C-alpha positions as CSV (number, residue, x, y, z in Angstrom):
1,M,-117.3,-1.9,1.2
2,A,-119.1,-1.1,4.3
3,F,-117.6,-1.7,7.7
4,A,-119.3,-1.1,11.0
5,P,-118.3,2.5,12.6
6,Y,-117.0,0.5,15.8
7,T,-116.0,-3.1,16.7
8,N,-117.5,-5.4,19.2
9,D,-114.5,-5.0,21.6
10,R,-115.1,-1.2,21.5
11,R,-118.8,-0.7,21.5
12,V,-120.8,1.0,23.9
13,I,-123.1,-1.7,25.4
14,G,-126.6,-0.6,25.3
15,E,-126.0,2.1,22.8
16,D,-123.9,0.2,19.9
17,P,-125.5,-3.0,18.8
18,A,-123.5,-6.0,18.5
19,V,-121.9,-6.3,15.0
20,L,-123.2,-9.9,14.0
21,G,-121.1,-10.6,11.0
22,Q,-120.3,-9.9,7.3
23,F,-121.2,-11.1,4.1
24,R,-120.7,-10.2,0.2
25,E,-123.6,-9.3,-2.1
26,K,-123.5,-11.7,-4.8
27,D,-124.3,-9.8,-7.9
28,Y,-121.8,-6.9,-7.4
29,G,-119.4,-8.4,-4.7
30,Q,-119.9,-5.6,-2.4
31,F,-118.8,-6.4,1.3
32,F,-121.1,-5.4,4.2
33,E,-121.2,-5.8,8.0
34,F,-124.6,-6.1,9.8
35,A,-125.5,-5.7,13.3
36,E,-128.5,-6.4,15.5
37,R,-131.1,-3.8,16.0
38,L,-131.6,-2.7,19.7
39,D,-135.0,-1.3,19.5
40,Y,-137.1,-1.9,16.5
41,P,-140.7,-0.8,16.7
42,I,-140.6,0.3,12.9
43,F,-140.4,-2.6,10.8
44,P,-140.2,-5.4,13.4
45,D,-139.7,-8.1,10.7
46,F,-136.3,-6.6,10.0
47,P,-134.1,-7.4,13.2
48,H,-130.8,-6.4,11.5
49,Q,-129.1,-3.2,10.4
50,I,-126.7,-3.4,7.3
51,F,-124.1,-0.8,7.3
52,V,-124.1,0.6,3.8
53,G,-122.2,3.8,3.9
54,L,-120.8,6.6,6.2
55,G,-123.3,6.9,9.1
56,E,-126.1,4.9,6.8
57,V,-127.7,1.9,7.8
58,R,-130.6,0.0,6.1
59,Y,-133.0,-2.4,7.9
60,A,-132.8,-6.0,7.2
61,L,-133.5,-9.6,7.7
62,V,-130.1,-11.4,7.0
63,K,-130.3,-15.3,6.6
64,K,-127.6,-17.5,5.3
65,T,-127.9,-17.0,1.5
66,V,-130.3,-14.1,1.1
67,A,-131.0,-10.8,2.8
68,Y,-134.3,-9.0,2.8
69,V,-133.2,-5.3,2.8
70,V,-135.8,-2.3,3.4
71,V,-134.7,0.1,0.7
72,N,-137.6,2.6,1.2
73,E,-141.1,2.8,2.3
74,D,-144.4,3.5,0.3
75,E,-146.9,6.1,0.9
76,Y,-148.8,4.0,3.4
77,G,-145.5,3.2,5.5
78,V,-145.1,-0.3,4.0
79,P,-141.3,-1.2,3.6
80,V,-140.3,-1.6,0.1
81,V,-137.9,-4.6,0.1
82,E,-135.1,-5.7,-2.1
83,K,-133.9,-9.4,-1.9
84,W,-130.1,-9.6,-2.1
85,Q,-128.4,-12.9,-2.9
86,I,-125.5,-13.2,-0.6
87,K,-122.4,-15.3,-0.2
88,N,-119.5,-15.7,2.2
89,L,-121.5,-15.2,5.4
90,K,-119.1,-15.0,8.4
91,E,-120.9,-14.7,11.7
92,Y,-118.7,-13.1,14.4
93,N,-118.2,-14.4,18.0
94,Y,-119.0,-11.6,20.7
95,E,-120.2,-11.1,24.1
96,T,-123.4,-9.2,24.9
């Protein structure tokens, strides 16, 4: 399980991105929370970050039933992407 290291009501606006929601990865049942990315000049096609461990995030594009997750980059700087099937997507209410 990977929770965000903060909650939306206790985040620093402008520093901590809003936590957008949570989901379960379908194959292994792992729980993840994800947030928006505030500034993303690297891999702009991936507007989310998934919290995957203590202080570790992965860039991603989270949709309703699938997440495209950057797991590495090749020698040319092109992202290596895994497609995760997801379930139980829950989007959080928050104020920006």
